[in-house]
KOLPARO-877825 format. One record per atom (N, C-alpha, C, O): chain; x, y, z. Coordinates in steps of 0.2 Angstrom, whole numbers, plus 2048, in hexadecimal, padded with zeros to 3 digits. Example, Ala and Ser with C-alpha at 12.3 -4.5 7.8 and 13.67 -1.06 7.14 Angstrom:
2
+--------+------+-------+-----+
| chaine | east | north |  up |
+--------+------+-------+-----+
|      A |  842 |   7E4 | 827 |
|      A |  83E |   7EA | 827 |
|      A |  842 |   7F0 | 827 |
|      A |  847 |   7EF | 82A |
|      A |  840 |   7F5 | 823 |
|      A |  844 |   7FB | 824 |
|      A |  840 |   800 | 827 |
|      A |  843 |   806 | 828 |
+--------+------+-------+-----+
***
This chain:
166
+--------+------+-------+-----+
| chaine | east | north |  up |
+--------+------+-------+-----+
|      A |  818 |   7CF | 83C |
|      A |  818 |   7D7 | 83A |
|      A |  814 |   7DA | 834 |
|      A |  815 |   7D7 | 82F |
|      A |  810 |   7DF | 834 |
|      A |  80D |   7E1 | 82E |
|      A |  811 |   7E6 | 82E |
|      A |  814 |   7E8 | 833 |
|      A |  80F |   7E9 | 828 |
|      A |  813 |   7EE | 822 |
|      A |  80E |   7F3 | 81E |
|      A |  80A |   7F1 | 81A |
|      A |  80E |   7FA | 820 |
|      A |  80B |   800 | 81A |
|      A |  810 |   801 | 817 |
|      A |  815 |   801 | 81B |
|      A |  811 |   803 | 811 |
|      A |  814 |   807 | 80E |
|      A |  811 |   80E | 807 |
|      A |  80B |   80F | 805 |
|      A |  815 |   80F | 807 |
|      A |  814 |   818 | 804 |
|      A |  81A |   819 | 802 |
|      A |  820 |   817 | 805 |
|      A |  81A |   81C | 7FA |
|      A |  820 |   81E | 7F8 |
|      A |  81E |   827 | 7F6 |
|      A |  818 |   827 | 7F4 |
|      A |  821 |   82C | 7F7 |
|      A |  821 |   833 | 7F4 |
|      A |  827 |   834 | 7EE |
|      A |  82D |   830 | 7EF |
|      A |  826 |   838 | 7E9 |
|      A |  82B |   838 | 7E5 |
|      A |  82B |   840 | 7E5 |
|      A |  826 |   844 | 7E7 |
|      A |  831 |   841 | 7E3 |
|      A |  834 |   849 | 7E1 |
|      A |  837 |   848 | 7DD |
|      A |  83B |   844 | 7DC |
|      A |  836 |   84C | 7D7 |
|      A |  839 |   84C | 7CF |
|      A |  83D |   846 | 7CE |
|      A |  839 |   841 | 7CF |
|      A |  843 |   844 | 7CD |
|      A |  845 |   83E | 7CD |
|      A |  847 |   839 | 7D4 |
|      A |  84B |   835 | 7D4 |
|      A |  845 |   83A | 7D8 |
|      A |  847 |   839 | 7DD |
|      A |  840 |   835 | 7E1 |
|      A |  83B |   834 | 7DE |
|      A |  841 |   832 | 7E8 |
|      A |  83A |   82F | 7EC |
|      A |  83E |   82E | 7F2 |
|      A |  844 |   82E | 7F3 |
|      A |  838 |   82F | 7F7 |
|      A |  839 |   82D | 7FD |
|      A |  833 |   827 | 7FF |
|      A |  82D |   828 | 800 |
|      A |  837 |   821 | 800 |
|      A |  831 |   81B | 801 |
|      A |  830 |   819 | 80A |
|      A |  836 |   819 | 80E |
|      A |  82B |   818 | 80C |
|      A |  82C |   819 | 813 |
|      A |  828 |   811 | 816 |
|      A |  826 |   80D | 811 |
|      A |  827 |   810 | 81B |
|      A |  825 |   808 | 81D |
|      A |  824 |   80A | 824 |
|      A |  828 |   80D | 828 |
|      A |  81E |   808 | 827 |
|      A |  81D |   807 | 82E |
|      A |  81C |   7FF | 82F |
|      A |  818 |   7FB | 82B |
|      A |  81F |   7FE | 834 |
|      A |  81C |   7F7 | 836 |
|      A |  819 |   7F6 | 83C |
|      A |  81B |   7F8 | 842 |
|      A |  812 |   7F2 | 83B |
|      A |  80F |   7F1 | 843 |
|      A |  80D |   7EA | 843 |
|      A |  80C |   7E7 | 83E |
|      A |  80C |   7E9 | 849 |
|      A |  80A |   7E1 | 84C |
|      A |  802 |   7E0 | 84B |
|      A |  800 |   7DB | 849 |
|      A |  7FF |   7E4 | 84E |
|      A |  7F6 |   7E2 | 84D |
|      A |  7F3 |   7E8 | 847 |
|      A |  7F5 |   7ED | 845 |
|      A |  7EE |   7E5 | 847 |
|      A |  7E9 |   7EA | 842 |
|      A |  7E6 |   7EF | 844 |
|      A |  7E5 |   7F5 | 841 |
|      A |  7E5 |   7ED | 84C |
|      A |  7E0 |   7F4 | 84F |
|      A |  7E6 |   7FA | 851 |
|      A |  7E3 |   7FF | 852 |
|      A |  7EC |   7F9 | 852 |
|      A |  7F0 |   7FD | 855 |
|      A |  7F2 |   805 | 852 |
|      A |  7F2 |   806 | 84C |
|      A |  7F4 |   808 | 855 |
|      A |  7F7 |   810 | 852 |
|      A |  7FF |   80F | 853 |
|      A |  802 |   811 | 84F |
|      A |  801 |   80C | 858 |
|      A |  808 |   809 | 857 |
|      A |  80C |   805 | 854 |
|      A |  80C |   800 | 851 |
|      A |  811 |   80A | 853 |
|      A |  817 |   809 | 84B |
|      A |  81D |   803 | 84F |
|      A |  820 |   805 | 854 |
|      A |  81D |   7FE | 84D |
|      A |  823 |   7FB | 850 |
|      A |  82A |   7FC | 84C |
|      A |  82F |   7FB | 84F |
|      A |  82A |   7FD | 847 |
|      A |  82F |   7FF | 844 |
|      A |  830 |   805 | 83E |
|      A |  82E |   802 | 839 |
|      A |  831 |   809 | 83D |
|      A |  831 |   80E | 836 |
|      A |  837 |   80E | 833 |
|      A |  83C |   80E | 835 |
|      A |  835 |   80D | 82C |
|      A |  83C |   80D | 827 |
|      A |  83B |   812 | 822 |
|      A |  835 |   813 | 820 |
|      A |  840 |   815 | 820 |
|      A |  840 |   81B | 81C |
|      A |  845 |   81A | 815 |
|      A |  84A |   81B | 818 |
|      A |  846 |   81A | 810 |
|      A |  849 |   817 | 80B |
|      A |  84A |   81C | 806 |
|      A |  845 |   81D | 802 |
|      A |  84F |   821 | 805 |
|      A |  84F |   826 | 801 |
|      A |  851 |   822 | 7FB |
|      A |  855 |   81E | 7FC |
|      A |  84E |   825 | 7F4 |
|      A |  84F |   822 | 7EF |
|      A |  851 |   828 | 7E9 |
|      A |  84E |   82C | 7E6 |
|      A |  858 |   826 | 7E7 |
|      A |  85B |   82C | 7E3 |
|      A |  85C |   82D | 7DD |
|      A |  860 |   831 | 7DA |
|      A |  857 |   827 | 7DA |
|      A |  855 |   828 | 7D3 |
|      A |  84F |   823 | 7D3 |
|      A |  84F |   81E | 7D7 |
|      A |  84A |   824 | 7CD |
|      A |  842 |   822 | 7CD |
|      A |  844 |   823 | 7C6 |
|      A |  847 |   827 | 7C3 |
|      A |  840 |   81C | 7C4 |
|      A |  83E |   81C | 7BB |
|      A |  837 |   824 | 7BA |
|      A |  835 |   826 | 7C0 |
|      A |  836 |   826 | 7B6 |
|      A |  833 |   82A | 7B5 |
|      A |  82A |   826 | 7B4 |
|      A |  828 |   821 | 7B1 |
|      A |  827 |   82B | 7B7 |
|      A |  81F |   82A | 7B4 |
|      A |  81E |   825 | 7AE |
|      A |  822 |   824 | 7AA |
|      A |  81A |   821 | 7AE |
|      A |  819 |   81F | 7A5 |
|      A |  810 |   81D | 7A7 |
|      A |  80F |   817 | 7A9 |
|      A |  80D |   821 | 7A6 |
|      A |  805 |   81D | 7A5 |
|      A |  804 |   816 | 7A4 |
|      A |  808 |   813 | 7A1 |
|      A |  7FD |   814 | 7A7 |
|      A |  7FF |   80C | 7A7 |
|      A |  803 |   808 | 7AA |
|      A |  802 |   802 | 7AA |
|      A |  808 |   80B | 7AD |
|      A |  810 |   807 | 7AF |
|      A |  811 |   80A | 7B4 |
|      A |  816 |   80B | 7B5 |
|      A |  80D |   80C | 7B9 |
|      A |  80F |   811 | 7BF |
|      A |  812 |   80C | 7C4 |
|      A |  813 |   80E | 7CA |
|      A |  813 |   805 | 7C3 |
|      A |  817 |   7FF | 7C7 |
|      A |  820 |   800 | 7C6 |
|      A |  825 |   800 | 7CA |
|      A |  81F |   802 | 7BF |
|      A |  826 |   800 | 7BE |
|      A |  82A |   806 | 7C1 |
|      A |  830 |   805 | 7C1 |
|      A |  828 |   80D | 7C5 |
|      A |  82A |   812 | 7C6 |
|      A |  829 |   811 | 7CF |
|      A |  82D |   815 | 7D3 |
|      A |  825 |   80C | 7D2 |
|      A |  825 |   80C | 7D8 |
|      A |  827 |   806 | 7DC |
|      A |  82A |   805 | 7E2 |
|      A |  826 |   802 | 7D8 |
|      A |  828 |   7F9 | 7DB |
|      A |  831 |   7FC | 7DB |
|      A |  834 |   7FC | 7E1 |
|      A |  833 |   7FD | 7D7 |
|      A |  83B |   7FD | 7D9 |
|      A |  83D |   801 | 7E2 |
|      A |  842 |   7FF | 7E5 |
|      A |  838 |   806 | 7E2 |
|      A |  838 |   809 | 7E8 |
|      A |  838 |   805 | 7EE |
|      A |  83C |   805 | 7F2 |
|      A |  830 |   801 | 7EE |
|      A |  82D |   7FE | 7F4 |
|      A |  833 |   7F7 | 7F5 |
|      A |  834 |   7F4 | 7FA |
|      A |  836 |   7F4 | 7EF |
|      A |  83B |   7EE | 7EF |
|      A |  843 |   7F1 | 7F3 |
|      A |  847 |   7ED | 7F6 |
|      A |  844 |   7F8 | 7F0 |
|      A |  849 |   7FA | 7F4 |
|      A |  849 |   7FA | 7FB |
|      A |  84D |   7F8 | 7FF |
|      A |  841 |   7FE | 7FE |
|      A |  840 |   800 | 805 |
|      A |  83F |   7F7 | 809 |
|      A |  841 |   7F6 | 80E |
|      A |  83C |   7F2 | 805 |
|      A |  83B |   7ED | 808 |
|      A |  841 |   7E9 | 80B |
|      A |  841 |   7E4 | 80F |
|      A |  847 |   7EA | 807 |
|      A |  84F |   7E8 | 80A |
|      A |  850 |   7EA | 80E |
|      A |  852 |   7E5 | 812 |
|      A |  84E |   7EF | 812 |
|      A |  850 |   7F3 | 818 |
|      A |  84B |   7F0 | 81E |
|      A |  84B |   7F2 | 823 |
|      A |  846 |   7EA | 81C |
|      A |  842 |   7E7 | 822 |
|      A |  844 |   7E1 | 824 |
|      A |  841 |   7DD | 820 |
|      A |  848 |   7DE | 829 |
|      A |  849 |   7DA | 829 |
|      A |  844 |   7D6 | 82E |
|      A |  846 |   7D2 | 832 |
|      A |  83F |   7D8 | 82F |
|      A |  838 |   7D6 | 833 |
|      A |  835 |   7CF | 82D |
|      A |  832 |   7D0 | 827 |
|      A |  835 |   7CA | 830 |
|      A |  82E |   7C6 | 82C |
|      A |  828 |   7C9 | 82C |
|      A |  824 |   7C9 | 831 |
|      A |  827 |   7CB | 824 |
|      A |  81F |   7CE | 824 |
|      A |  81A |   7C9 | 822 |
|      A |  81C |   7C5 | 81E |
|      A |  812 |   7C9 | 825 |
|      A |  80D |   7C8 | 825 |
|      A |  808 |   7CA | 81F |
|      A |  804 |   7C7 | 81C |
|      A |  80A |   7D1 | 81F |
|      A |  803 |   7D5 | 81B |
|      A |  809 |   7DA | 817 |
|      A |  80D |   7DC | 81B |
|      A |  809 |   7DD | 812 |
|      A |  80A |   7E2 | 80F |
|      A |  805 |   7E7 | 80D |
|      A |  802 |   7E5 | 808 |
|      A |  803 |   7ED | 810 |
|      A |  7FF |   7F1 | 80D |
|      A |  801 |   7F8 | 809 |
|      A |  805 |   7FB | 80C |
|      A |  800 |   7F8 | 805 |
|      A |  800 |   7FC | 7FE |
|      A |  7FB |   802 | 7FC |
|      A |  7F5 |   801 | 7FB |
|      A |  7FF |   808 | 7FB |
|      A |  7FA |   810 | 7F9 |
|      A |  7F8 |   80C | 7F1 |
|      A |  7FC |   80B | 7ED |
|      A |  7F2 |   80A | 7F1 |
|      A |  7F2 |   808 | 7EA |
|      A |  7EE |   801 | 7E8 |
|      A |  7EA |   7FF | 7ED |
|      A |  7EF |   7FE | 7E3 |
|      A |  7EA |   7FA | 7E0 |
|      A |  7F0 |   7F5 | 7DE |
|      A |  7F6 |   7F5 | 7DC |
|      A |  7EC |   7EF | 7E1 |
|      A |  7EF |   7E8 | 7E0 |
|      A |  7EE |   7E5 | 7D8 |
|      A |  7F2 |   7E2 | 7D4 |
|      A |  7E7 |   7E5 | 7D6 |
|      A |  7E5 |   7E3 | 7CE |
|      A |  7E1 |   7EB | 7CD |
|      A |  7E0 |   7EF | 7D2 |
|      A |  7DF |   7EC | 7C7 |
|      A |  7DD |   7F3 | 7C4 |
|      A |  7D6 |   7F0 | 7C2 |
|      A |  7D5 |   7EA | 7C0 |
|      A |  7D2 |   7F4 | 7C2 |
|      A |  7CB |   7F3 | 7BF |
|      A |  7C8 |   7EE | 7C0 |
|      A |  7CB |   7EA | 7C4 |
|      A |  7C1 |   7EA | 7BC |
|      A |  7BD |   7E7 | 7BB |
|      A |  7C2 |   7E0 | 7B7 |
|      A |  7C0 |   7DA | 7B8 |
|      A |  7C8 |   7E2 | 7B3 |
|      A |  7CB |   7DF | 7AF |
|      A |  7CF |   7DC | 7B4 |
|      A |  7D0 |   7D6 | 7B3 |
|      A |  7D3 |   7DE | 7BA |
|      A |  7D5 |   7DC | 7C0 |
|      A |  7DE |   7DB | 7BC |
|      A |  7E2 |   7D6 | 7BD |
|      A |  7DF |   7DF | 7B9 |
|      A |  7E6 |   7E1 | 7B6 |
|      A |  7EB |   7E2 | 7BC |
|      A |  7EA |   7E6 | 7C1 |
|      A |  7F0 |   7DF | 7BB |
|      A |  7F6 |   7DF | 7C0 |
|      A |  7F7 |   7E6 | 7C1 |
|      A |  7F8 |   7EB | 7BD |
|      A |  7F6 |   7E6 | 7C8 |
|      A |  7F9 |   7EE | 7CB |
|      A |  7FF |   7EE | 7CD |
|      A |  803 |   7E9 | 7CD |
|      A |  800 |   7F3 | 7D1 |
|      A |  808 |   7F3 | 7D7 |
|      A |  808 |   7EF | 7DB |
|      A |  80D |   7EE | 7DE |
|      A |  802 |   7EC | 7DD |
|      A |  802 |   7E7 | 7E4 |
|      A |  804 |   7DF | 7E1 |
|      A |  806 |   7DB | 7E4 |
|      A |  801 |   7E0 | 7DB |
|      A |  800 |   7D9 | 7D9 |
|      A |  809 |   7D8 | 7D5 |
|      A |  80C |   7D2 | 7D4 |
|      A |  80C |   7DC | 7D3 |
|      A |  813 |   7DE | 7D0 |
|      A |  815 |   7DC | 7D7 |
|      A |  816 |   7D6 | 7D8 |
|      A |  815 |   7DF | 7DD |
|      A |  81A |   7DF | 7E2 |
|      A |  818 |   7D7 | 7E4 |
|      A |  81D |   7D4 | 7E4 |
|      A |  812 |   7D5 | 7E6 |
|      A |  811 |   7CE | 7E8 |
|      A |  816 |   7C8 | 7E3 |
|      A |  819 |   7C3 | 7E5 |
|      A |  815 |   7CA | 7DD |
|      A |  819 |   7C5 | 7D7 |
|      A |  820 |   7C6 | 7DA |
|      A |  823 |   7C1 | 7DC |
|      A |  824 |   7CE | 7DA |
|      A |  82B |   7D0 | 7DC |
|      A |  82E |   7CB | 7E2 |
|      A |  833 |   7C8 | 7E2 |
|      A |  829 |   7CB | 7E7 |
|      A |  829 |   7C8 | 7ED |
|      A |  829 |   7BF | 7EC |
|      A |  82A |   7BB | 7F1 |
|      A |  828 |   7BF | 7E6 |
|      A |  828 |   7B4 | 7E5 |
|      A |  821 |   7B4 | 7E9 |
|      A |  821 |   7B0 | 7EE |
|      A |  81C |   7B6 | 7E9 |
|      A |  816 |   7B6 | 7EC |
|      A |  815 |   7B2 | 7F4 |
|      A |  811 |   7AE | 7F6 |
|      A |  81A |   7B5 | 7F6 |
|      A |  81B |   7B2 | 7FE |
|      A |  817 |   7B7 | 803 |
|      A |  816 |   7B4 | 809 |
|      A |  814 |   7BF | 802 |
|      A |  812 |   7C1 | 807 |
|      A |  80C |   7C5 | 803 |
|      A |  80D |   7C7 | 7FD |
|      A |  805 |   7C5 | 806 |
|      A |  7FE |   7C8 | 803 |
|      A |  7FF |   7CD | 804 |
|      A |  801 |   7CF | 809 |
|      A |  7FD |   7D1 | 7FF |
|      A |  7FD |   7DA | 7FC |
|      A |  7F7 |   7DC | 7FF |
|      A |  7F3 |   7D8 | 7FD |
|      A |  7F5 |   7DF | 800 |
|      A |  7EF |   7E5 | 802 |
|      A |  7F0 |   7EB | 7FE |
|      A |  7F5 |   7EE | 7FF |
|      A |  7EC |   7EE | 7F9 |
|      A |  7EB |   7F4 | 7F8 |
|      A |  7E6 |   7F8 | 7FA |
|      A |  7E0 |   7F7 | 7F8 |
|      A |  7E7 |   7FD | 7FE |
|      A |  7E4 |   803 | 800 |
|      A |  7E3 |   808 | 7F9 |
|      A |  7E7 |   80C | 7F8 |
|      A |  7DD |   808 | 7F5 |
|      A |  7DF |   810 | 7F1 |
|      A |  7D9 |   813 | 7F3 |
|      A |  7D4 |   810 | 7F4 |
|      A |  7D9 |   81C | 7F4 |
|      A |  7D5 |   81E | 7F5 |
|      A |  7D2 |   822 | 7EF |
|      A |  7CF |   827 | 7F0 |
|      A |  7D2 |   820 | 7EA |
|      A |  7CD |   822 | 7E4 |
|      A |  7CF |   81D | 7DF |
|      A |  7D4 |   81A | 7DD |
|      A |  7C8 |   81B | 7DB |
|      A |  7C5 |   815 | 7D8 |
|      A |  7CC |   816 | 7D2 |
|      A |  7D0 |   81A | 7D3 |
|      A |  7CC |   813 | 7CF |
|      A |  7D0 |   810 | 7C9 |
|      A |  7CA |   80D | 7C3 |
|      A |  7C5 |   809 | 7C4 |
|      A |  7CB |   810 | 7BE |
|      A |  7C4 |   80E | 7B7 |
|      A |  7C3 |   807 | 7B8 |
|      A |  7C8 |   803 | 7B8 |
|      A |  7BC |   806 | 7B9 |
|      A |  7B8 |   801 | 7BB |
|      A |  7BA |   7FC | 7BF |
|      A |  7BB |   7F6 | 7BE |
|      A |  7BB |   7FF | 7C6 |
|      A |  7BD |   7FC | 7CD |
|      A |  7B6 |   7FA | 7CE |
|      A |  7B0 |   7FD | 7CD |
|      A |  7B7 |   7F3 | 7D0 |
|      A |  7B3 |   7F0 | 7D3 |
|      A |  7AF |   7F1 | 7DA |
|      A |  7B2 |   7EE | 7DE |
|      A |  7AA |   7F4 | 7DA |
|      A |  7A5 |   7F6 | 7E0 |
|      A |  7A5 |   7F2 | 7E6 |
|      A |  7A2 |   7F3 | 7EB |
|      A |  7A7 |   7EC | 7E5 |
|      A |  7A9 |   7E6 | 7EA |
|      A |  7B1 |   7E9 | 7EE |
|      A |  7B3 |   7E5 | 7F3 |
|      A |  7B3 |   7EE | 7EC |
|      A |  7BB |   7ED | 7EE |
|      A |  7BA |   7F5 | 7F4 |
|      A |  7BE |   7F8 | 7F8 |
|      A |  7B4 |   7F7 | 7F4 |
|      A |  7B2 |   7FE | 7F6 |
|      A |  7B0 |   7FD | 7FE |
|      A |  7AC |   7F9 | 7FF |
|      A |  7B3 |   7FF | 804 |
|      A |  7B1 |   7FE | 80B |
|      A |  7B3 |   808 | 80D |
|      A |  7B8 |   80C | 80B |
|      A |  7AE |   807 | 812 |
|      A |  7AB |   80E | 814 |
|      A |  7AF |   80D | 81C |
|      A |  7AE |   808 | 81F |
|      A |  7B3 |   812 | 81D |
|      A |  7B5 |   812 | 824 |
|      A |  7B2 |   819 | 828 |
|      A |  7B1 |   81E | 825 |
|      A |  7B2 |   819 | 82F |
|      A |  7B1 |   81F | 831 |
|      A |  7AC |   821 | 830 |
|      A |  7A7 |   81D | 830 |
|      A |  7A9 |   829 | 82F |
|      A |  7A5 |   82C | 82D |
|      A |  7A2 |   82E | 827 |
|      A |  79E |   832 | 826 |
|      A |  7A8 |   82A | 823 |
|      A |  7AB |   82E | 81C |
|      A |  7A5 |   829 | 818 |
|      A |  7A4 |   823 | 818 |
|      A |  7A3 |   82E | 814 |
|      A |  7A0 |   829 | 80D |
|      A |  7A3 |   829 | 808 |
|      A |  7A0 |   828 | 803 |
|      A |  7A8 |   82B | 808 |
|      A |  7AE |   829 | 801 |
|      A |  7B1 |   825 | 803 |
|      A |  7B4 |   826 | 808 |
|      A |  7B2 |   81E | 800 |
|      A |  7B4 |   814 | 800 |
|      A |  7BC |   818 | 800 |
|      A |  7BF |   81D | 7FE |
|      A |  7BF |   811 | 802 |
|      A |  7C5 |   810 | 801 |
|      A |  7C5 |   80B | 7FC |
|      A |  7C1 |   807 | 7FD |
|      A |  7C8 |   80A | 7F8 |
|      A |  7C8 |   803 | 7F0 |
|      A |  7D0 |   7FE | 7F6 |
|      A |  7D5 |   800 | 7F8 |
|      A |  7CB |   7F7 | 7F5 |
|      A |  7D0 |   7F3 | 7FA |
|      A |  7D2 |   7EF | 7F4 |
|      A |  7CE |   7EF | 7F0 |
|      A |  7D7 |   7ED | 7F3 |
|      A |  7D8 |   7E6 | 7EE |
|      A |  7DE |   7E2 | 7F0 |
|      A |  7E3 |   7E6 | 7F3 |
|      A |  7DF |   7DC | 7EF |
|      A |  7E5 |   7D9 | 7F3 |
|      A |  7E5 |   7D3 | 7EF |
|      A |  7E2 |   7D3 | 7EA |
|      A |  7EA |   7CC | 7F1 |
|      A |  7ED |   7C7 | 7ED |
|      A |  7EF |   7C4 | 7F5 |
|      A |  7F0 |   7C8 | 7FA |
|      A |  7F0 |   7BD | 7F4 |
|      A |  7F2 |   7BC | 7F9 |
|      A |  7EE |   7B9 | 7FE |
|      A |  7F0 |   7B4 | 800 |
|      A |  7E9 |   7BD | 7FF |
|      A |  7E4 |   7BC | 805 |
|      A |  7DD |   7BF | 800 |
|      A |  7DD |   7C4 | 7FC |
|      A |  7D7 |   7BA | 803 |
|      A |  7D0 |   7BF | 7FE |
|      A |  7D0 |   7C5 | 800 |
|      A |  7D2 |   7C8 | 805 |
|      A |  7CC |   7C6 | 7FB |
|      A |  7C9 |   7D0 | 7FC |
|      A |  7C6 |   7CF | 801 |
|      A |  7C9 |   7D2 | 806 |
|      A |  7C1 |   7CC | 804 |
|      A |  7BD |   7CC | 80A |
|      A |  7C0 |   7CD | 810 |
|      A |  7BE |   7D1 | 814 |
|      A |  7C6 |   7C9 | 811 |
|      A |  7CB |   7CA | 816 |
|      A |  7CF |   7D0 | 815 |
|      A |  7CF |   7D4 | 81A |
|      A |  7D2 |   7D2 | 80F |
|      A |  7D5 |   7D8 | 810 |
|      A |  7CF |   7DE | 813 |
|      A |  7CF |   7E2 | 818 |
|      A |  7CB |   7DE | 80F |
|      A |  7C6 |   7E4 | 813 |
|      A |  7C6 |   7E4 | 819 |
|      A |  7C9 |   7E9 | 81D |
|      A |  7C4 |   7DE | 81B |
|      A |  7C4 |   7DE | 824 |
|      A |  7CA |   7E1 | 829 |
|      A |  7CA |   7E2 | 82F |
|      A |  7CE |   7E1 | 825 |
|      A |  7D5 |   7E0 | 827 |
|      A |  7D6 |   7E8 | 828 |
|      A |  7D7 |   7EC | 82D |
|      A |  7D4 |   7EA | 821 |
|      A |  7D5 |   7F3 | 821 |
|      A |  7D0 |   7F5 | 827 |
|      A |  7D2 |   7F7 | 82C |
|      A |  7CA |   7F3 | 825 |
|      A |  7C3 |   7F5 | 82A |
|      A |  7C5 |   7F6 | 830 |
|      A |  7C3 |   7FB | 834 |
|      A |  7CA |   7F1 | 833 |
|      A |  7CB |   7F2 | 83B |
|      A |  7D1 |   7F4 | 83D |
|      A |  7D2 |   7F4 | 843 |
|      A |  7D6 |   7F7 | 839 |
|      A |  7DC |   7FC | 839 |
|      A |  7D8 |   802 | 83E |
|      A |  7D2 |   804 | 83E |
|      A |  7DD |   804 | 843 |
|      A |  7DC |   809 | 846 |
|      A |  7DA |   80F | 842 |
|      A |  7DB |   80F | 83C |
|      A |  7D7 |   814 | 847 |
|      A |  7D4 |   81A | 843 |
|      A |  7CD |   81A | 841 |
|      A |  7CA |   815 | 83F |
|      A |  7CA |   822 | 843 |
|      A |  7C4 |   822 | 844 |
|      A |  7C0 |   827 | 83D |
|      A |  7BB |   82A | 83D |
|      A |  7C6 |   826 | 838 |
|      A |  7C5 |   82B | 831 |
|      A |  7C8 |   825 | 82C |
|      A |  7CC |   820 | 82E |
|      A |  7C4 |   827 | 826 |
|      A |  7C4 |   822 | 81F |
|      A |  7CB |   820 | 81F |
|      A |  7CC |   81A | 81F |
|      A |  7D0 |   824 | 81F |
|      A |  7D8 |   821 | 81E |
|      A |  7DB |   820 | 826 |
|      A |  7DB |   824 | 82A |
|      A |  7DC |   817 | 826 |
|      A |  7DC |   815 | 82C |
|      A |  7E5 |   819 | 82E |
|      A |  7E9 |   81A | 82A |
|      A |  7E7 |   81A | 836 |
|      A |  7EB |   81D | 838 |
|      A |  7F2 |   81D | 835 |
|      A |  7F6 |   821 | 832 |
|      A |  7F2 |   815 | 836 |
|      A |  7FB |   814 | 834 |
|      A |  7FB |   815 | 82A |
|      A |  800 |   813 | 826 |
|      A |  7F8 |   818 | 829 |
|      A |  7F7 |   816 | 820 |
|      A |  7F8 |   81E | 81D |
|      A |  7FA |   820 | 818 |
|      A |  7F5 |   822 | 823 |
|      A |  7F7 |   829 | 824 |
|      A |  7FC |   82B | 827 |
|      A |  7FF |   82F | 823 |
|      A |  7FE |   82A | 829 |
|      A |  806 |   82C | 82D |
|      A |  80B |   829 | 829 |
|      A |  810 |   82C | 828 |
|      A |  80B |   823 | 826 |
|      A |  810 |   821 | 821 |
|      A |  80F |   825 | 81B |
|      A |  814 |   827 | 818 |
|      A |  808 |   829 | 818 |
|      A |  808 |   82D | 814 |
|      A |  80D |   833 | 815 |
|      A |  813 |   834 | 813 |
|      A |  80A |   836 | 81B |
|      A |  80E |   839 | 81D |
|      A |  815 |   83B | 81E |
|      A |  817 |   840 | 81D |
|      A |  819 |   836 | 821 |
|      A |  81F |   833 | 822 |
|      A |  822 |   833 | 81B |
|      A |  828 |   832 | 81B |
|      A |  820 |   833 | 817 |
|      A |  824 |   831 | 80F |
|      A |  825 |   838 | 80C |
|      A |  828 |   83A | 808 |
|      A |  820 |   83B | 80F |
|      A |  81F |   843 | 80A |
|      A |  825 |   847 | 80F |
|      A |  825 |   84D | 80F |
|      A |  829 |   843 | 814 |
|      A |  82E |   849 | 818 |
|      A |  833 |   849 | 813 |
|      A |  839 |   847 | 815 |
|      A |  832 |   84A | 80D |
|      A |  83B |   84A | 80A |
|      A |  83D |   851 | 80A |
|      A |  83A |   856 | 80A |
|      A |  845 |   84F | 80B |
|      A |  847 |   855 | 80C |
|      A |  84A |   85A | 805 |
|      A |  84C |   860 | 806 |
+--------+------+-------+-----+
***
């Protein structure tokens, strides 16, 4: 099973969402998980993972299926220096047991050109980073995800789902 995850914040709370799917080309969701988070740490510039990682880990506790890959909205590594981003912190928190693919909509400072992919008719790239698998394999997997537009269908759905904060 594969998993796409996103988190949306409102004041000092959040809603984390995950969609489980079995095939990269599908738009079919095997399972939907929502996890309200009643308190989140305040945003710290340069340390976003401190806010988002606890939300993702709480959400993952609700998943009882073995996961082959986790796809996050964000970066695994940051910039040319490959500083640890949210995805790398997640990978380490999971004892390096599940490959993480980061899909970012906007470039980080000095994001390497080789992380870019174009999907659909869009001329605006997505930025892919990964740990536990090669960058080329991660890019191929995201390329083959369902959807004719820039953002794969399941990534768009999980984004919309976690925005449904009551």
